Residue, then its C-alpha position, 0 to 999 in steps of 0.5 A: m499500499s502506498i500513502t496516495h491510497a490513504i490521501l485519496g481516503i481522506l480526500s474522499w471524506k473532505s477537501v483539505t490542505g496538505y497541512d491537514l493531511k500530515k495533521i491527520i496521518q501523524e495522529s493516526p495510530f494506524m496510518y504508519w507513514s512518517a507524513n513528512n512534507n515531501q512525502i505528502y507533497k510528492s503524493l499530491v503531486q502524483l494524485l493531481d498528475e493522474g487526475f485523481a485530485t484537483c487543487e483550489v488556491q484560497h487567497q487570504e488577506s491576513s495570512p498565506s493563501k491555502k491549497i484546498y485538495t479535493i478528489t475527483e470522480e476518477g479518484l473515488a473510482e481508484l480508492k474503490n478499486w484498491v479498497i476491494s482488492t486483496p489484502e496484503p498479509p498482516d505485516l510482522k516486523k518487529s525488531f524485539l523478536i531479533q533481539l530475542a533470537w540471540a538472547d540465549q548468551l544473556n544471563s537471566d538478570e540481563l535476559n529479565a532486564l530485556l524483557t522488562k523493558y520491552e513489557e514497559e514499551v508495550q504497556t505504554q502502547i496499550l495506554l496510549q491507544q487506550e487514551q486515543k479511544l477514550r477521547g473518541p477515536f478519529s473518524p470521519g463518522r459518516t455512517a454507523r457502520e463507518i464509526y463501528l468500522w474505525d472503532m474496530i480498528y482502534d480495538n485490533l490495535i489494543q487487542f494486538y498489544k494486550r496479546e503481546w503482553e500476555w505472549i510476555q507473561k508465558l515467556r517468562s513462566e516457561l522460562r522461569i524468569p520471575i516478573e521484576k515486581e508485582a504491582n503495587q497495591m492501591n486503594v482505589q475506588i471508582i466514584e460515579r457523579g451523575t453521568k462523570k466518573y472519576v478514579e480515587c486513590a486514597s493510599a497505596e500499600t507502598p507509597l508511590s515512588t516510581r514512573q510505573d506507579a504513575l502508569d499504573l494509575i493511568a491504567r486504572c483511569f482508562e481501564h474504567d473509562t475516565n481521564l479524571l484522577v483524584l489523588h491523596a498526598e498519603a499515597l504519594s512517597g516523601d520523594f514526590f514533595n522533594l523536587k530535587t527528586g524529579l519524582a514529582g515532574e516526572m509523574l505530573q508529565k505522564f498525566i499530561n502526556y496520556r491527557v489524565k486531568a489529576a487533582l491532588i489532595i493535601t491536608n497536611e500543609q507542611v509539606v507543601k514548602g520551598r520550591f515545591k510550593e512554587l510548583l504548586a502555585e504554577a500547576n494551579k494556573g493550568n487545567d491538567f493538575r491542580v492541588f486542592g485541600s478537599v476532595g469536594e474542591a477537587e470534585a468541583w473542577l475536575l467534573d465542572l460543577 
């Protein structure tokens, strides 16, 4: 498949600029091209030359002119011919399998570390795809069937990464390589308020202190189809309140990356001092993470009450 057919598909939905095409392809989890300008505009020139698309220049007074690309009847016919053609077999290109092929030279600790790193990458992809699905998968949405087809595309991607994670667990079991550590036991509740809900973490068996702990919280949110989180200070390690450790910045960045809107509840004001106090003052100006003295205040902000 070439990128030209992907572009024809987008143009069959609506007329767009080259910039719009780049953005759509870049944000898509299954249109796997790099979507650099050269690749897109080279394909557009080809489509214009073959009569599959037209281009109209729209002049604007206060900004540069825009080139709007539109599919032609010939282009629609070409797209349909490609869609009904014999599908290519599933593409299996995973460099990790090549690493694993020669991993017998590693000792148990080294192999465990390799598997752990790959597990983290797989889990990150699961979270990314779940986050995109939670936001509402990109879809032209012209018919109920089209909405369903695009939804199932996202489901296919999520299931792929979940199967990959299960395969790693089987690999560990057969080779008797223990999991690096069991997931931290968190005191988590799902709070529902009318049509909205959020995840609340009041405490943890071991105070949260790692990148993985942040990912586990994010996973809990996506598991329950929400991107809202209430986190109590009692669940956090003391390192979170010491900016020198970098833990606060790392965890907050994870929440932002995965678009989890988080509220931190601090009732002991003694932990709010120095540079950490400055961090909270700055955070409270934004709309991604804020600090409150009670759950009620946090709810009002999270749920827009």
